[in-house]
VMD Tcl script that builds the backbone (N, CA, C; Angstrom):
set m [mol new atoms 321]
animate dup $m
set s [atomselect $m all]
$s set {name element resname resid chain x y z} {
  {N N MET 1 A 9.644 -22.936 -6.656}
  {CA C MET 1 A 8.091 -22.604 -7.096}
  {C C MET 1 A 7.477 -22.390 -8.520}
  {N N ARG 2 A 6.634 -23.160 -8.602}
  {CA C ARG 2 A 6.428 -23.023 -10.324}
  {C C ARG 2 A 5.805 -21.811 -10.495}
  {N N ALA 3 A 5.931 -21.185 -12.009}
  {CA C ALA 3 A 5.248 -20.068 -12.296}
  {C C ALA 3 A 3.625 -19.933 -12.250}
  {N N ASP 4 A 3.051 -21.230 -12.443}
  {CA C ASP 4 A 1.468 -21.091 -12.583}
  {C C ASP 4 A 1.512 -20.798 -10.942}
  {N N ALA 5 A 1.900 -21.606 -9.959}
  {CA C ALA 5 A 1.620 -21.340 -8.681}
  {C C ALA 5 A 1.819 -19.920 -8.304}
  {N N LEU 6 A 2.923 -19.163 -8.582}
  {CA C LEU 6 A 2.814 -17.832 -8.267}
  {C C LEU 6 A 1.969 -16.818 -8.870}
  {N N LEU 7 A 1.491 -17.446 -10.249}
  {CA C LEU 7 A 0.105 -16.542 -10.957}
  {C C LEU 7 A -1.316 -16.753 -9.863}
  {N N THR 8 A -1.149 -18.279 -9.447}
  {CA C THR 8 A -2.217 -18.421 -8.734}
  {C C THR 8 A -2.287 -17.538 -7.601}
  {N N LEU 9 A -1.366 -17.551 -6.737}
  {CA C LEU 9 A -1.248 -16.238 -5.709}
  {C C LEU 9 A -1.866 -14.938 -6.078}
  {N N ALA 10 A -1.055 -14.347 -7.222}
  {CA C ALA 10 A -1.300 -13.262 -7.568}
  {C C ALA 10 A -2.856 -12.860 -8.094}
  {N N ASP 11 A -3.765 -13.858 -8.722}
  {CA C ASP 11 A -4.701 -14.106 -9.315}
  {C C ASP 11 A -5.752 -13.892 -8.045}
  {N N SER 12 A -5.417 -14.740 -6.776}
  {CA C SER 12 A -6.497 -14.601 -5.774}
  {C C SER 12 A -6.331 -13.601 -4.894}
  {N N SER 13 A -5.322 -12.405 -5.021}
  {CA C SER 13 A -5.484 -10.948 -4.603}
  {C C SER 13 A -6.335 -10.410 -4.525}
  {N N PRO 14 A -7.102 -9.531 -3.902}
  {CA C PRO 14 A -7.992 -8.718 -3.688}
  {C C PRO 14 A -7.790 -7.521 -4.715}
  {N N ARG 15 A -8.610 -6.982 -5.570}
  {CA C ARG 15 A -7.844 -6.152 -6.445}
  {C C ARG 15 A -8.588 -4.563 -5.738}
  {N N THR 16 A -9.624 -4.606 -4.815}
  {CA C THR 16 A -9.985 -3.751 -3.821}
  {C C THR 16 A -10.225 -3.620 -2.640}
  {N N TYR 17 A -10.219 -2.711 -1.951}
  {CA C TYR 17 A -10.683 -2.675 -0.881}
  {C C TYR 17 A -12.184 -3.592 -0.257}
  {N N LYS 18 A -12.991 -2.972 -0.902}
  {CA C LYS 18 A -14.055 -3.987 -1.016}
  {C C LYS 18 A -13.951 -5.431 -1.040}
  {N N GLU 19 A -13.361 -5.621 -1.880}
  {CA C GLU 19 A -12.843 -7.098 -2.289}
  {C C GLU 19 A -12.302 -7.838 -0.903}
  {N N ALA 20 A -11.277 -7.273 -0.527}
  {CA C ALA 20 A -10.606 -7.550 0.685}
  {C C ALA 20 A -11.631 -7.941 1.749}
  {N N LEU 21 A -12.550 -6.951 2.057}
  {CA C LEU 21 A -13.108 -6.834 3.134}
  {C C LEU 21 A -14.404 -7.759 2.861}
  {N N ASN 22 A -14.412 -8.492 1.710}
  {CA C ASN 22 A -15.650 -9.657 1.577}
  {C C ASN 22 A -14.866 -10.780 1.462}
  {N N ALA 23 A -13.410 -10.874 1.437}
  {CA C ALA 23 A -13.050 -11.971 1.110}
  {C C ALA 23 A -13.018 -13.230 2.242}
  {N N PRO 24 A -12.797 -14.501 1.821}
  {CA C PRO 24 A -12.844 -15.313 2.984}
  {C C PRO 24 A -11.794 -15.175 4.142}
  {N N ASP 25 A -10.848 -14.755 3.525}
  {CA C ASP 25 A -9.575 -14.236 4.637}
  {C C ASP 25 A -9.598 -12.988 4.867}
  {N N LYS 26 A -10.784 -12.396 5.256}
  {CA C LYS 26 A -11.140 -11.042 5.534}
  {C C LYS 26 A -10.199 -10.491 6.934}
  {N N GLU 27 A -10.287 -11.690 7.770}
  {CA C GLU 27 A -9.275 -11.228 8.940}
  {C C GLU 27 A -7.888 -10.827 8.394}
  {N N LEU 28 A -7.215 -11.516 7.720}
  {CA C LEU 28 A -5.758 -11.595 7.596}
  {C C LEU 28 A -5.715 -10.305 6.615}
  {N N TRP 29 A -6.696 -10.073 5.748}
  {CA C TRP 29 A -6.418 -8.716 5.164}
  {C C TRP 29 A -6.388 -7.462 6.015}
  {N N LEU 30 A -7.820 -7.565 7.015}
  {CA C LEU 30 A -7.461 -6.543 7.727}
  {C C LEU 30 A -6.487 -6.363 8.835}
  {N N ALA 31 A -5.659 -7.198 9.021}
  {CA C ALA 31 A -4.347 -7.325 9.914}
  {C C ALA 31 A -3.598 -6.671 9.223}
  {N N ALA 32 A -3.456 -6.820 7.812}
  {CA C ALA 32 A -2.306 -6.304 7.024}
  {C C ALA 32 A -2.548 -4.955 6.923}
  {N N ILE 33 A -4.029 -4.763 6.536}
  {CA C ILE 33 A -4.031 -3.179 6.390}
  {C C ILE 33 A -3.482 -2.388 8.091}
  {N N LYS 34 A -3.699 -3.214 8.932}
  {CA C LYS 34 A -3.729 -2.508 10.000}
  {C C LYS 34 A -2.458 -2.191 10.338}
  {N N LYS 35 A -1.259 -3.291 9.714}
  {CA C LYS 35 A -0.273 -3.039 9.973}
  {C C LYS 35 A 0.226 -2.048 8.970}
  {N N GLU 36 A -0.175 -2.130 8.137}
  {CA C GLU 36 A 0.572 -0.732 7.031}
  {C C GLU 36 A 0.104 0.574 7.432}
  {N N LEU 37 A -1.081 0.747 8.098}
  {CA C LEU 37 A -1.412 2.178 8.737}
  {C C LEU 37 A -0.642 2.639 9.723}
  {N N ASN 38 A -0.534 1.554 10.733}
  {CA C ASN 38 A 0.536 1.675 11.675}
  {C C ASN 38 A 2.132 1.986 11.640}
  {N N SER 39 A 1.929 1.347 10.327}
  {CA C SER 39 A 3.852 1.929 10.002}
  {C C SER 39 A 3.810 3.056 9.362}
  {N N MET 40 A 2.789 3.725 8.659}
  {CA C MET 40 A 2.872 4.559 8.086}
  {C C MET 40 A 2.588 5.894 9.128}
  {N N ASP 41 A 1.992 5.639 10.065}
  {CA C ASP 41 A 1.614 6.509 11.447}
  {C C ASP 41 A 2.874 6.673 12.020}
  {N N LYS 42 A 3.535 5.583 12.512}
  {CA C LYS 42 A 4.902 5.397 13.169}
  {C C LYS 42 A 5.923 6.352 12.096}
  {N N LEU 43 A 5.807 6.095 10.901}
  {CA C LEU 43 A 7.026 6.774 10.054}
  {C C LEU 43 A 6.598 8.242 9.690}
  {N N GLN 44 A 5.411 8.550 10.388}
  {CA C GLN 44 A 4.835 10.172 9.685}
  {C C GLN 44 A 4.515 10.385 8.597}
  {N N VAL 45 A 4.171 9.652 7.732}
  {CA C VAL 45 A 4.191 9.540 6.325}
  {C C VAL 45 A 3.055 10.814 5.994}
  {N N TRP 46 A 2.196 10.989 6.607}
  {CA C TRP 46 A 1.018 12.347 6.495}
  {C C TRP 46 A 0.700 13.009 7.455}
  {N N GLU 47 A -0.282 13.989 7.230}
  {CA C GLU 47 A -0.376 14.937 8.098}
  {C C GLU 47 A -1.928 15.201 7.948}
  {N N ILE 48 A -2.422 15.114 8.756}
  {CA C ILE 48 A -4.202 15.562 8.725}
  {C C ILE 48 A -4.320 17.110 8.557}
  {N N VAL 49 A -4.975 17.502 7.679}
  {CA C VAL 49 A -5.352 18.757 7.045}
  {C C VAL 49 A -6.708 18.810 6.837}
  {N N GLU 50 A -7.555 19.978 6.983}
  {CA C GLU 50 A -8.614 20.299 6.480}
  {C C GLU 50 A -8.580 20.828 5.121}
  {N N GLN 51 A -9.885 20.263 4.293}
  {CA C GLN 51 A -10.111 20.706 2.862}
  {C C GLN 51 A -10.323 22.118 2.854}
  {N N HIS 52 A -9.838 22.926 2.164}
  {CA C HIS 52 A -10.234 24.288 1.796}
  {C C HIS 52 A -10.329 25.121 0.828}
  {N N GLY 53 A -11.546 25.497 0.425}
  {CA C GLY 53 A -11.933 26.131 -0.871}
  {C C GLY 53 A -11.564 25.038 -2.198}
  {N N ASN 54 A -11.055 25.365 -3.163}
  {CA C ASN 54 A -11.181 24.542 -4.266}
  {C C ASN 54 A -9.758 23.492 -4.349}
  {N N PHE 55 A -8.659 23.390 -3.197}
  {CA C PHE 55 A -8.160 22.341 -3.106}
  {C C PHE 55 A -8.682 21.060 -3.439}
  {N N LYS 56 A -7.802 20.292 -3.957}
  {CA C LYS 56 A -8.494 18.594 -4.197}
  {C C LYS 56 A -7.288 17.750 -3.375}
  {N N LEU 57 A -7.979 17.080 -2.594}
  {CA C LEU 57 A -7.224 16.174 -1.593}
  {C C LEU 57 A -6.977 14.822 -2.841}
  {N N ILE 58 A -5.908 14.427 -2.286}
  {CA C ILE 58 A -5.192 13.368 -2.996}
  {C C ILE 58 A -5.564 11.971 -2.793}
  {N N GLY 59 A -6.238 11.312 -3.560}
  {CA C GLY 59 A -6.662 10.097 -3.681}
  {C C GLY 59 A -5.770 8.938 -3.127}
  {N N THR 60 A -6.040 7.695 -2.724}
  {CA C THR 60 A -5.506 6.985 -2.544}
  {C C THR 60 A -5.883 5.360 -2.993}
  {N N MET 61 A -5.293 4.617 -3.024}
  {CA C MET 61 A -5.621 3.228 -3.600}
  {C C MET 61 A -4.941 2.011 -2.598}
  {N N TRP 62 A -5.798 1.098 -2.686}
  {CA C TRP 62 A -5.104 0.021 -1.509}
  {C C TRP 62 A -4.673 -0.836 -2.573}
  {N N VAL 63 A -3.309 -1.457 -2.325}
  {CA C VAL 63 A -2.871 -2.907 -3.346}
  {C C VAL 63 A -2.680 -3.901 -2.321}
  {N N PHE 64 A -3.394 -5.073 -2.633}
  {CA C PHE 64 A -3.557 -6.282 -1.996}
  {C C PHE 64 A -2.402 -7.559 -2.718}
  {N N ARG 65 A -1.599 -8.215 -1.827}
  {CA C ARG 65 A -0.813 -8.989 -2.441}
  {C C ARG 65 A -0.780 -10.541 -1.659}
  {N N LEU 66 A -0.889 -11.605 -2.013}
  {CA C LEU 66 A 0.173 -12.616 -1.348}
  {C C LEU 66 A 1.049 -12.507 -1.912}
  {N N LYS 67 A 2.040 -13.252 -0.719}
  {CA C LYS 67 A 3.240 -13.091 -0.931}
  {C C LYS 67 A 3.878 -14.616 -0.207}
  {N N LYS 68 A 4.880 -15.193 -0.641}
  {CA C LYS 68 A 4.948 -16.667 -0.175}
  {C C LYS 68 A 6.755 -16.474 0.252}
  {N N ASP 69 A 7.053 -16.766 1.762}
  {CA C ASP 69 A 8.319 -16.880 2.533}
  {C C ASP 69 A 8.665 -18.091 1.761}
  {N N HIS 70 A 9.973 -17.500 1.197}
  {CA C HIS 70 A 10.657 -18.510 0.394}
  {C C HIS 70 A 11.411 -19.528 1.611}
  {N N SER 71 A 11.698 -18.831 2.961}
  {CA C SER 71 A 12.121 -19.515 4.089}
  {C C SER 71 A 11.534 -20.688 4.493}
  {N N ASN 72 A 10.090 -20.622 4.539}
  {CA C ASN 72 A 9.108 -21.474 5.327}
  {C C ASN 72 A 7.814 -21.964 4.615}
  {N N GLY 73 A 7.660 -21.120 3.547}
  {CA C GLY 73 A 6.935 -21.879 2.667}
  {C C GLY 73 A 5.172 -21.200 2.994}
  {N N GLU 74 A 5.537 -20.000 4.130}
  {CA C GLU 74 A 4.257 -19.383 4.688}
  {C C GLU 74 A 3.923 -18.396 3.545}
  {N N ILE 75 A 2.439 -18.200 3.476}
  {CA C ILE 75 A 2.108 -17.414 2.795}
  {C C ILE 75 A 1.606 -15.923 3.264}
  {N N LYS 76 A 2.092 -15.018 3.145}
  {CA C LYS 76 A 1.773 -13.832 4.026}
  {C C LYS 76 A 0.823 -12.862 2.991}
  {N N HIS 77 A -0.027 -12.134 3.523}
  {CA C HIS 77 A -0.989 -11.046 3.337}
  {C C HIS 77 A -0.528 -9.709 3.602}
  {N N LYS 78 A -0.247 -9.032 2.317}
  {CA C LYS 78 A 0.556 -7.616 2.423}
  {C C LYS 78 A -0.622 -6.711 1.895}
  {N N ALA 79 A -0.399 -5.686 2.263}
  {CA C ALA 79 A -1.224 -4.424 2.047}
  {C C ALA 79 A -0.694 -3.057 1.814}
  {N N ARG 80 A -0.660 -2.363 0.762}
  {CA C ARG 80 A -0.007 -1.237 0.932}
  {C C ARG 80 A -0.858 0.081 0.082}
  {N N LEU 81 A -0.854 1.132 1.110}
  {CA C LEU 81 A -1.548 2.040 0.644}
  {C C LEU 81 A -0.985 3.336 -0.530}
  {N N CYS 82 A -1.073 3.130 -1.439}
  {CA C CYS 82 A -0.539 4.016 -2.234}
  {C C CYS 82 A -1.466 5.807 -2.775}
  {N N ALA 83 A -0.521 6.410 -2.531}
  {CA C ALA 83 A -1.344 7.794 -3.067}
  {C C ALA 83 A -1.296 8.375 -4.273}
  {N N GLN 84 A -2.302 8.630 -4.930}
  {CA C GLN 84 A -2.208 8.858 -6.543}
  {C C GLN 84 A -1.759 10.335 -6.781}
  {N N GLY 85 A -0.476 10.137 -6.606}
  {CA C GLY 85 A 0.387 11.467 -6.951}
  {C C GLY 85 A 0.044 11.959 -8.475}
  {N N PHE 86 A -0.333 11.234 -9.271}
  {CA C PHE 86 A -0.847 11.747 -10.527}
  {C C PHE 86 A -1.720 12.877 -10.398}
  {N N MET 87 A -2.587 12.666 -9.438}
  {CA C MET 87 A -3.520 13.824 -9.241}
  {C C MET 87 A -2.989 15.465 -9.041}
  {N N GLN 88 A -1.485 15.278 -8.541}
  {CA C GLN 88 A -1.027 16.531 -8.101}
  {C C GLN 88 A -0.581 17.477 -9.285}
  {N N THR 89 A -0.542 18.753 -9.367}
  {CA C THR 89 A 0.186 19.677 -10.160}
  {C C THR 89 A 0.996 21.007 -9.406}
  {N N GLN 90 A 2.236 20.493 -9.924}
  {CA C GLN 90 A 3.553 21.210 -9.312}
  {C C GLN 90 A 2.894 22.738 -9.128}
  {N N GLY 91 A 3.196 23.161 -8.226}
  {CA C GLY 91 A 2.909 24.658 -7.512}
  {C C GLY 91 A 1.693 24.745 -6.972}
  {N N ILE 92 A 0.673 23.800 -7.242}
  {CA C ILE 92 A -0.566 23.971 -6.738}
  {C C ILE 92 A -0.910 23.369 -5.622}
  {N N ASN 93 A -0.556 21.694 -5.963}
  {CA C ASN 93 A -0.605 20.680 -4.874}
  {C C ASN 93 A 0.761 20.557 -4.194}
  {N N PHE 94 A 2.047 20.795 -4.634}
  {CA C PHE 94 A 3.198 20.684 -3.783}
  {C C PHE 94 A 4.274 21.759 -4.591}
  {N N GLU 95 A 5.046 21.945 -3.673}
  {CA C GLU 95 A 6.277 22.454 -4.134}
  {C C GLU 95 A 7.263 21.669 -4.354}
  {N N LYS 96 A 7.776 20.984 -3.194}
  {CA C LYS 96 A 8.973 19.847 -3.545}
  {C C LYS 96 A 8.393 18.656 -3.588}
  {N N THR 97 A 9.506 17.838 -4.119}
  {CA C THR 97 A 9.095 16.313 -3.631}
  {C C THR 97 A 10.117 15.682 -3.337}
  {N N TYR 98 A 10.177 14.495 -2.226}
  {CA C TYR 98 A 11.446 13.683 -1.855}
  {C C TYR 98 A 11.087 12.445 -2.033}
  {N N THR 99 A 12.174 11.420 -2.176}
  {CA C THR 99 A 12.029 9.952 -2.745}
  {C C THR 99 A 13.306 9.642 -1.740}
  {N N PRO 100 A 12.782 8.553 -0.963}
  {CA C PRO 100 A 13.936 8.157 -0.200}
  {C C PRO 100 A 14.861 7.274 -0.915}
  {N N THR 101 A 16.251 7.347 -0.715}
  {CA C THR 101 A 17.114 6.802 -1.210}
  {C C THR 101 A 17.993 6.231 -0.334}
  {N N GLY 102 A 18.353 4.931 -0.156}
  {CA C GLY 102 A 19.381 4.192 0.508}
  {C C GLY 102 A 21.142 4.726 -0.073}
  {N N ARG 103 A 21.530 4.814 1.052}
  {CA C ARG 103 A 23.198 5.052 1.027}
  {C C ARG 103 A 23.409 3.362 0.517}
  {N N LEU 104 A 24.744 3.619 -0.205}
  {CA C LEU 104 A 25.293 2.446 -0.608}
  {C C LEU 104 A 25.819 1.616 0.333}
  {N N ASN 105 A 26.288 2.409 1.459}
  {CA C ASN 105 A 26.954 1.382 2.622}
  {C C ASN 105 A 25.914 1.071 3.863}
  {N N SER 106 A 24.887 1.065 3.350}
  {CA C SER 106 A 23.444 1.050 4.094}
  {C C SER 106 A 23.066 -0.507 3.729}
  {N N LEU 107 A 22.954 -0.636 2.391}
  {CA C LEU 107 A 22.703 -1.606 1.363}
  {C C LEU 107 A 23.463 -3.055 1.901}
}
mol reanalyze $m
mol bondsrecalc $m
mol representation Tube
mol addrep $m
């Protein structure tokens, strides 16, 4: 695949949730969003809590990408929901952090 073709794929991806909902391929973006939310729910990524007092809720941002499957040339719509962790303050919003790390023998 040529570099300009990859650039075109990246340029045509929505930059915001609103853009994804207004895109001509809106249904494909909604399916990608649903797939991401179902995956996060299955993996128990979050816990629903009530907001109390001065505690800030951590914001999120959707990231959208068109990706080409190299085996069959099919273009896939990918959506990722990212937490804005930079809004947290240690000792106030969190105590510990965890990063999933693969073991060498599982790679």
